C-alpha positions in Angstrom: -11.3 -53.9 12.1 -10.1 -51.0 9.9 -6.6 -50.4 8.8 -4.1 -49.1 11.3 -3.4 -45.3 11.1 0.1 -44.1 10.4 0.5 -43.2 14.1 -0.3 -46.8 15.1 1.7 -48.6 12.4 5.4 -49.2 12.8 8.2 -49.3 10.2 9.1 -52.8 9.2 12.6 -53.8 8.3 12.3 -57.5 8.4 15.5 -59.5 9.0 14.8 -61.6 5.9 14.0 -58.6 3.6 15.0 -59.3 -0.1 15.9 -62.9 0.6 14.1 -65.8 -1.2 10.6 -66.8 0.0 11.1 -70.5 -0.4 12.2 -71.7 3.1 15.0 -74.1 1.9 16.5 -71.5 -0.4 16.1 -68.7 2.2 18.1 -70.8 4.7 21.1 -70.9 2.3 20.7 -67.2 1.6 20.7 -66.4 5.3 24.0 -68.2 5.7 25.6 -66.4 2.8 24.3 -63.0 3.9 25.5 -63.6 7.5 29.0 -64.2 6.2 29.1 -60.8 4.4 26.8 -58.4 6.2 29.5 -57.1 8.5 32.4 -56.9 6.1 33.9 -53.4 5.5 32.3 -51.2 2.9 34.3 -50.3 -0.2 32.6 -47.3 -1.8 34.6 -46.5 -5.1 32.1 -44.0 -6.5 30.1 -41.5 -4.4 29.3 -37.8 -4.2 29.8 -37.3 -0.5 31.6 -34.0 0.2 34.9 -34.7 1.8 34.8 -31.4 3.7 32.1 -33.0 6.0 34.8 -35.3 7.3 37.4 -32.6 7.6 35.2 -30.3 9.6 33.5 -33.1 11.5 30.7 -30.7 12.6 27.1 -31.8 13.4 24.8 -32.0 10.4 22.6 -28.9 10.2 19.1 -30.5 10.2 17.3 -33.6 9.0 16.1 -32.1 5.7 19.5 -30.7 4.7 21.1 -34.1 5.4 18.5 -36.6 4.2 16.3 -34.8 1.7 17.6 -31.7 -0.1 20.8 -33.1 -1.7 19.2 -36.4 -2.9 17.9 -36.2 -6.4 16.2 -39.6 -6.0 13.9 -38.0 -3.4 13.5 -34.7 -5.2 12.3 -36.1 -8.5 9.5 -38.1 -7.1 8.3 -35.4 -4.7 8.4 -33.0 -7.7 6.3 -35.4 -9.7 3.8 -35.5 -6.8 3.4 -31.8 -6.9 6.0 -30.4 -4.5 7.9 -27.3 -5.3 11.6 -27.8 -5.2 12.0 -24.4 -3.6 10.0 -25.8 -0.6 12.5 -28.7 -0.4 15.6 -26.5 0.1 16.7 -26.0 -3.5 17.7 -22.6 -5.0 19.2 -21.6 -8.4 22.6 -23.0 -7.5 21.5 -26.1 -5.7 20.8 -26.8 -2.0 20.4 -23.6 0.1 20.8 -23.1 3.9 17.5 -23.7 5.7 16.3 -22.1 8.9 14.3 -24.4 11.2 10.9 -23.4 9.8 12.0 -24.1 6.3 13.6 -27.4 7.2 10.5 -28.5 9.0 8.4 -27.5 6.1 10.5 -29.6 3.7 10.5 -32.5 6.1 6.7 -32.3 6.4 6.4 -32.5 2.6 8.5 -35.6 2.6 6.5 -37.3 5.3 3.1 -36.3 3.9 4.1 -37.8 0.6 5.9 -40.9 1.9 3.4 -43.2 0.2 4.8 -42.0 -3.2 7.9 -44.1 -2.5 6.1 -47.4 -1.9 7.8 -50.1 -4.0 10.8 -48.0 -4.8 14.4 -48.4 -3.4 14.1 -44.9 -1.9 11.5 -46.2 0.6 13.7 -49.2 1.3 16.7 -47.0 2.0 14.8 -44.5 4.1 13.0 -47.2 6.1 16.3 -49.0 6.9 18.1 -45.7 7.7 15.3 -44.5 10.0 15.2 -47.8 11.9 18.8 -48.9 12.0 20.6 -45.5 12.2 18.1 -43.5 14.3 15.9 -46.0 16.0 12.7 -44.6 14.5 9.6 -46.8 14.6 6.9 -44.5 13.4 5.8 -44.5 9.7 6.4 -41.1 8.2 3.1 -39.2 7.7 1.6 -35.8 8.2 0.8 -36.8 11.8 4.3 -38.1 12.6 6.4 -35.6 10.7 7.3 -33.3 13.6 8.0 -36.1 16.0 10.3 -37.9 13.5 12.0 -34.5 12.7 12.6 -33.9 16.4 14.0 -37.4 16.9 16.5 -37.1 14.0 17.4 -33.5 15.0 18.2 -34.5 18.5 20.3 -37.5 17.4 22.3 -35.2 15.1 23.5 -33.2 18.2 25.1 -36.3 19.7 28.8 -37.1 19.3 28.0 -40.5 17.8 26.3 -38.8 14.9 29.2 -36.6 13.8 30.5 -37.5 10.3 33.6 -39.3 11.4 31.8 -41.3 14.0 29.2 -42.4 11.4 32.0 -43.2 9.0 33.5 -45.6 11.5 30.1 -46.9 12.6 29.2 -47.7 9.0 32.4 -49.7 8.6 33.6 -47.8 5.6 37.1 -48.8 4.6 37.4 -46.7 1.4 35.2 -43.8 0.3 35.9 -42.3 -3.2 34.5 -38.8 -3.9 33.8 -37.2 -7.3 36.0 -34.1 -8.0 36.6 -31.5 -10.7 40.0 -31.3 -12.4 40.4 -27.7 -11.0 40.0 -28.8 -7.4 43.1 -28.4 -5.2 41.9 -31.5 -3.2 42.7 -29.7 0.1 40.1 -31.7 2.0 41.6 -35.0 0.8 45.1 -33.8 1.8 43.8 -32.7 5.2 42.3 -36.1 5.9 45.3 -38.0 4.7 47.6 -35.9 7.0 45.2 -36.0 10.0 46.5 -38.6 12.6 43.1 -38.6 14.3 41.4 -39.9 11.2 42.0 -43.5 10.2 39.7 -43.8 7.2 40.6 -43.7 3.6 38.9 -41.0 1.5 40.2 -40.6 -2.1 39.3 -38.3 -5.0 38.0 -39.3 -8.4 39.0 -37.4 -11.6 35.8 -36.2 -13.4 36.8 -34.1 -16.5 33.5 -34.2 -18.5 33.1 -30.4 -18.8 36.6 -30.0 -20.1 36.1 -32.6 -22.8 32.9 -31.2 -24.3 34.2 -28.3 -26.5 30.7 -27.1 -27.7 29.4 -26.3 -24.2 29.1 -22.6 -23.4 32.1 -21.0 -21.8 34.4 -23.9 -22.7 37.3 -21.6 -23.8 37.4 -20.1 -20.3 37.5 -23.6 -18.9 40.5 -24.5 -21.0 42.3 -21.4 -19.9 41.5 -22.2 -16.2 42.7 -25.7 -16.7 46.0 -24.4 -18.0 46.4 -22.0 -15.2 45.9 -24.7 -12.5 48.2 -27.2 -14.3 50.8 -24.6 -15.1 50.6 -25.4 -18.8 49.8 -23.2 -21.8 46.5 -24.6 -23.2 46.6 -22.3 -26.2 47.0 -25.4 -28.5 45.9 -29.0 -28.4 49.3 -30.3 -27.2 49.1 -28.0 -24.2 45.6 -29.1 -23.5 46.6 -32.8 -23.4 49.6 -32.0 -21.2 47.3 -30.1 -18.8 44.9 -33.0 -18.5 47.8 -35.4 -17.9 49.2 -33.0 -15.3 46.0 -33.0 -13.4 45.6 -36.7 -13.6 49.0 -37.1 -12.0 48.0 -34.6 -9.3 44.9 -36.5 -8.5 46.8 -39.8 -8.4 49.4 -38.2 -6.0 46.5 -37.4 -3.7 45.1 -40.9 -3.7 42.9 -41.1 -6.8 42.5 -44.6 -8.3 40.0 -43.8 -11.1 38.7 -41.3 -13.6 34.9 -41.0 -14.3 33.2 -40.0 -17.5 29.6 -39.4 -18.4 28.8 -38.2 -21.9 25.6 -38.6 -24.0 27.0 -41.5 -26.0 29.7 -44.1 -25.6 31.7 -43.3 -28.7 35.5 -43.7 -28.7 36.5 -43.0 -32.3 39.9 -41.3 -32.4 40.7 -38.4 -34.7 43.9 -37.9 -36.5 46.2 -35.3 -35.0 45.6 -32.6 -37.5 41.8 -32.8 -37.1 42.0 -32.8 -33.3 44.2 -29.7 -33.5 41.8 -28.0 -35.9 38.7 -28.7 -33.8 40.5 -27.6 -30.6 41.6 -24.3 -32.2 38.1 -23.7 -33.5 36.7 -24.2 -30.0 39.1 -21.7 -28.5 37.8 -19.2 -31.0 34.2 -20.1 -30.1 33.5 -21.4 -33.6 33.2 -25.2 -32.9 30.0 -27.0 -34.0 28.0 -29.4 -31.9 29.0 -32.2 -34.2 32.7 -31.3 -34.0 32.4 -31.1 -30.2 30.8 -34.6 -30.2 33.6 -36.0 -32.4 36.2 -34.4 -30.1 34.8 -35.9 -26.8 34.7 -39.3 -28.5 38.3 -38.9 -29.5 39.1 -37.9 -25.9 37.7 -41.2 -24.6 40.3 -43.0 -26.6 42.9 -40.5 -25.4 41.8 -41.1 -21.8 42.3 -44.8 -22.3 45.8 -44.1 -23.6 46.5 -42.0 -20.5 45.1 -44.7 -18.3 47.5 -47.2 -19.7 50.3 -44.9 -18.6 49.2 -43.6 -15.2 47.1 -46.6 -14.2 43.9 -44.8 -13.3 40.8 -47.0 -13.7 38.5 -45.6 -16.4 34.8 -45.7 -15.7 32.1 -44.8 -18.2 28.6 -43.8 -17.3 27.1 -42.7 -20.6 23.6 -42.1 -22.0 21.9 -39.7 -19.7 20.0 -36.7 -21.0 21.1 -34.1 -18.4 18.7 -31.5 -17.2 15.8 -32.6 -19.4 13.6 -30.0 -17.8 15.4 -26.7 -18.8 13.1 -24.6 -16.5 14.1 -26.9 -13.6 17.8 -26.4 -14.4 17.4 -22.6 -14.5 15.4 -22.4 -11.3 17.2 -25.1 -9.2 20.5 -25.9 -10.8 21.9 -29.3 -11.9 21.3 -32.6 -10.0 17.7 -31.6 -9.1 16.0 -34.7 -10.5 15.4 -34.0 -14.1 18.1 -36.2 -15.7 16.5 -38.9 -17.9 18.1 -42.0 -19.4 18.4 -42.6 -23.1 19.3 -45.7 -25.2 22.9 -46.4 -25.9 25.0 -48.6 -28.2 28.3 -50.0 -27.0 29.5 -52.7 -29.4 30.4 -50.4 -32.2 31.0 -47.4 -30.0 33.7 -49.1 -27.8 35.4 -51.0 -30.6 38.0 -48.3 -31.5 39.1 -48.1 -27.9 39.1 -51.8 -27.3 40.9 -52.6 -30.5 43.8 -50.4 -29.2 43.7 -51.0 -25.5 41.2 -53.8 -24.7 43.9 -56.2 -23.7 46.4 -53.8 -22.3 47.7 -55.0 -19.0 47.5 -51.5 -17.4 44.0 -50.6 -18.4 40.9 -51.3 -16.4 37.7 -50.1 -18.1 34.4 -50.3 -16.1 31.3 -49.6 -18.2 28.0 -48.8 -16.6 24.6 -48.3 -18.2 21.0 -47.5 -17.3 19.9 -49.1 -20.6 19.2 -52.7 -19.5 18.8 -54.0 -23.0 22.5 -54.0 -23.6 23.6 -56.2 -20.7 23.4 -59.6 -22.3 23.7 -58.5 -25.9 26.7 -56.2 -25.7 28.4 -55.6 -22.3 28.6 -59.1 -21.0 30.0 -60.6 -24.2 32.7 -57.8 -24.4 33.6 -58.1 -20.7 33.7 -61.9 -21.2 36.5 -61.5 -23.8 38.5 -58.3 -23.3 40.9 -58.5 -20.4 40.6 -54.8 -19.5 36.8 -54.6 -19.4 34.3 -55.1 -16.6 30.6 -54.5 -16.4 29.5 -51.9 -13.8 26.7 -52.9 -11.5 23.3 -51.2 -11.8 23.4 -47.6 -10.7 21.2 -44.5 -10.5 17.7 -45.3 -11.8 18.3 -49.1 -11.7 20.2 -49.6 -8.4 17.0 -51.3 -7.2 16.2 -54.8 -6.2 14.4 -56.1 -9.3 17.0 -54.4 -11.6 19.9 -55.9 -9.7 18.3 -59.3 -10.0 17.9 -58.8 -13.7 21.5 -57.6 -14.0 22.8 -60.8 -12.3 20.7 -63.0 -14.6 21.6 -61.1 -17.8 25.4 -60.8 -17.2 26.5 -63.8 -15.2 25.8 -66.6 -17.7 28.1 -64.8 -20.3 30.7 -63.0 -18.2 30.5 -64.6 -14.8 30.8 -62.7 -11.5 34.4 -61.8 -11.8 34.0 -59.5 -14.8 31.7 -57.2 -12.9 32.7 -54.2 -10.7 31.5 -54.9 -7.3 28.7 -52.7 -5.8 28.9 -48.9 -6.0 26.5 -46.6 -4.2 26.8 -43.5 -6.3 25.2 -41.4 -3.6 25.0 -37.9 -2.2 23.1 -39.3 0.8 25.9 -40.2 3.2 23.6 -42.0 5.7 22.2 -44.3 3.0 25.7 -45.8 2.2 25.4 -48.8 4.5 21.8 -49.4 3.5 22.6 -49.5 -0.1 25.6 -51.9 0.3 23.5 -54.1 2.6 20.8 -54.2 -0.1 23.4 -55.4 -2.6 24.7 -58.1 -0.2 21.2 -59.4 0.5 20.4 -59.6 -3.2 23.7 -61.3 -4.1 23.1 -63.8 -1.3 19.6 -64.5 -2.7 20.9 -65.0 -6.3 23.7 -67.3 -5.2 21.3 -69.3 -2.9 19.2 -70.0 -6.0 22.2 -71.3 -7.8 22.9 -73.6 -4.8 19.3 -74.8 -4.7 19.5 -75.6 -8.5 22.8 -77.6 -7.8 24.7 -75.2 -10.1 27.0 -74.2 -7.3 28.0 -75.8 -4.0 27.4 -73.7 -0.9 31.2 -73.4 -0.4 31.5 -71.9 -3.9 28.6 -69.6 -3.3 30.1 -68.4 0.0 33.5 -67.7 -1.6 31.7 -65.8 -4.4 29.6 -63.8 -1.9 32.8 -62.7 -0.1 34.6 -61.9 -3.4 31.8 -59.7 -4.6 32.2 -57.5 -1.4 36.0 -57.6 -1.0 38.2 -59.2 -3.7 36.4 -57.9 -6.8 36.1 -54.2 -5.9 39.6 -54.1 -4.6 41.0 -55.6 -7.7 38.9 -53.7 -10.2 39.5 -50.3 -8.6 43.2 -51.1 -7.7 42.6 -50.7 -4.0 
């Protein structure tokens, strides 16, 4: 008998997916997972637009919701030959699609669904299709229109409005990622809305204001001053403006600041040198090397600010942004062409940790896509410095095998309690529960192996599984 066609096959989301294959270990993992699978979701780092929840309007179409904003999906379809313009991208990012364009984009996804085999993207899509929409057909050229119609029809129903999904997914906290110039009106509206019981909080993301050599930076400094009500004509005013905006964000619920530069450097400058470089940047005369020295200095300054205002400091360094310059020009940022680079942490973080590594009011969470540094650098530092935690795998490596490698590399040196708890780091709102469920399954599997090896009792494993979902993220992100 030949292989089943795509129209005959059905999506498979097995109840034991990602759990151990050995029956006795799998039984332990099932019990651990059962204890955590329905716990509320804490999402301390995402890119979901808060305005969706303010407006609470039906999502426009399946492609605009599930495909166009998701750089995980875009990058692999692009590699397979798809044009991003056919996937709903324009020079400034996602564009509004009419039905014909949305169906075309969706068809490209379904025709190329095989490209995602073995990747977490397929895992997330399969689970979302089955558990959120009740879809049983495998995406393909033959099934594309039928699946599109099923999703589109669902999106017209009240139970698929953003707020209804927020409640259905069991999200207790959702942190967004926001620019220092934002007035945070959507967050204020949600906080003041008696009909919305969820907690949606902003995150302070100042990267572009700390990189003085980027084009147009002097205008950014001026805008920062205008919004903060501070003269940013000198370095002291600039620091005051950043501190002002951090306070504003904290007043509107923020618990953390997020930073992603090309390296992890934290070497401070003396005051005179910081003032000199800042003045040169205002004149448009700063060099790339001076700009790099300044953002490293500002990482130490950010840690100082965090010891005063209490915002958690998260670092996501070592990504070569917009590697494909033509892609950037044609489709804007976050279109799939960001590529990881190697990173060094031990020497880079030493200046910051020497000053603030044991400060009682600093929490520093360090993420990386460079897996080589987990056991050699990050775990030993987090296993000593009171302020430091290792961030879980994110972006390219928030995937089953990478998460297993992470637990093996970090746990023996730093334990479970010096890690961050799971973050989904997603623009794909409907994938949030799937991503968190994946993490809970993998942690249950890892803990079950420790039980099977008689390294933990099942009671200890159960307590740890619960802590990874509840206690640890709440403590690390001061929730």
